[in-house]
C-alpha positions in Angstrom: 98.4 139.3 91.4 100.6 136.6 93.5 101.4 133.0 92.1 101.1 130.3 93.8 103.1 127.3 93.3 101.8 123.7 92.6 102.9 120.4 91.1 101.6 117.7 89.1 102.3 114.1 90.1 103.0 111.8 87.1 104.4 108.6 88.8 101.5 106.5 87.2 102.2 107.9 83.7 106.1 106.9 84.2 105.2 103.5 85.5 102.9 102.9 82.2 105.6 104.0 80.0 108.0 101.5 81.8 105.3 98.6 81.2 104.3 98.8 84.9 100.2 98.9 84.9 99.8 97.4 88.7 100.3 99.4 91.8 101.5 96.4 93.5 104.6 95.7 90.8 106.4 98.5 92.9 106.2 96.5 96.2 109.0 94.0 95.6 111.2 96.4 93.8 111.1 99.0 96.8 111.5 96.2 99.1 114.7 95.4 97.5 115.8 99.0 98.3 114.8 98.6 101.9 111.7 100.5 101.8 108.6 98.2 102.9 105.3 99.7 102.4 101.8 98.1 102.4 99.7 97.7 99.2 97.3 100.7 100.2 100.6 102.6 100.8 101.8 102.0 97.3 98.4 102.5 95.5 98.0 105.9 97.2 101.6 106.8 96.1 101.0 105.9 92.8 97.0 107.2 92.5 97.0 110.0 94.3 99.5 113.2 94.5 101.1 112.9 97.8 101.5 116.0 99.9 104.7 114.6 101.9 107.3 112.0 100.3 110.5 111.1 101.9 113.6 111.5 99.7 114.2 107.7 100.4 111.4 106.8 98.6 111.5 109.4 95.7 115.5 108.4 95.4 114.3 104.6 95.3 111.3 105.2 92.4 113.9 107.4 90.3 116.1 104.5 90.5 113.5 101.9 89.8 111.8 103.8 87.0 115.3 104.9 85.4 113.8 108.3 85.5 114.5 112.1 86.5 112.5 114.1 89.2 111.4 116.3 86.3 109.5 113.2 84.9 107.5 112.8 88.1 107.2 115.9 89.4 106.2 119.0 87.1 106.0 122.3 88.9 103.0 124.5 88.0 102.3 128.1 88.8 98.9 128.8 89.8 97.0 132.0 90.2 96.1 133.3 93.8 94.1 135.8 94.6 95.5 139.0 95.7 95.8 139.8 99.3 94.0 142.8 100.7 95.7 145.6 101.8 94.8 148.0 104.6 93.6 151.3 103.8 95.7 154.3 103.9 93.9 155.4 107.7 95.1 151.8 108.9 91.7 150.6 109.2 90.8 147.3 107.3 88.9 147.4 104.1 85.2 146.6 104.3 83.3 144.3 102.0 81.9 145.9 99.4 79.8 149.2 100.7 80.0 147.9 104.2 82.7 149.7 106.3 83.4 149.4 109.9 82.5 152.3 112.1 84.9 153.5 114.7 83.9 153.2 118.3 83.5 156.3 120.1 84.0 156.3 123.9 81.5 158.6 125.4 81.9 159.9 129.3 79.7 158.0 131.8 76.9 160.3 133.7 76.9 159.4 137.2 
């Protein structure tokens, strides 16, 4: 079985450990570092797990919260289903008892 990498986002916990309980507390601190985000963008950054994050924002968060990347981002391994391999004959494996049937080309009778 192959392993898939994933991560946990701990911004909310790190903020709470620093005494910051409101997402809007980050807005002026980010603005001091030339990062202008709306309150809804900051809310999503804190509450949801970001799929994309600019390095500039990440570095600003590390500076504001005086923490490391390991404090914010926890890598985890998730078991992924194994890939299906082709059968030795070169055909794709079927589903359960169902197997594909090879097409036969028959001569056309005129």
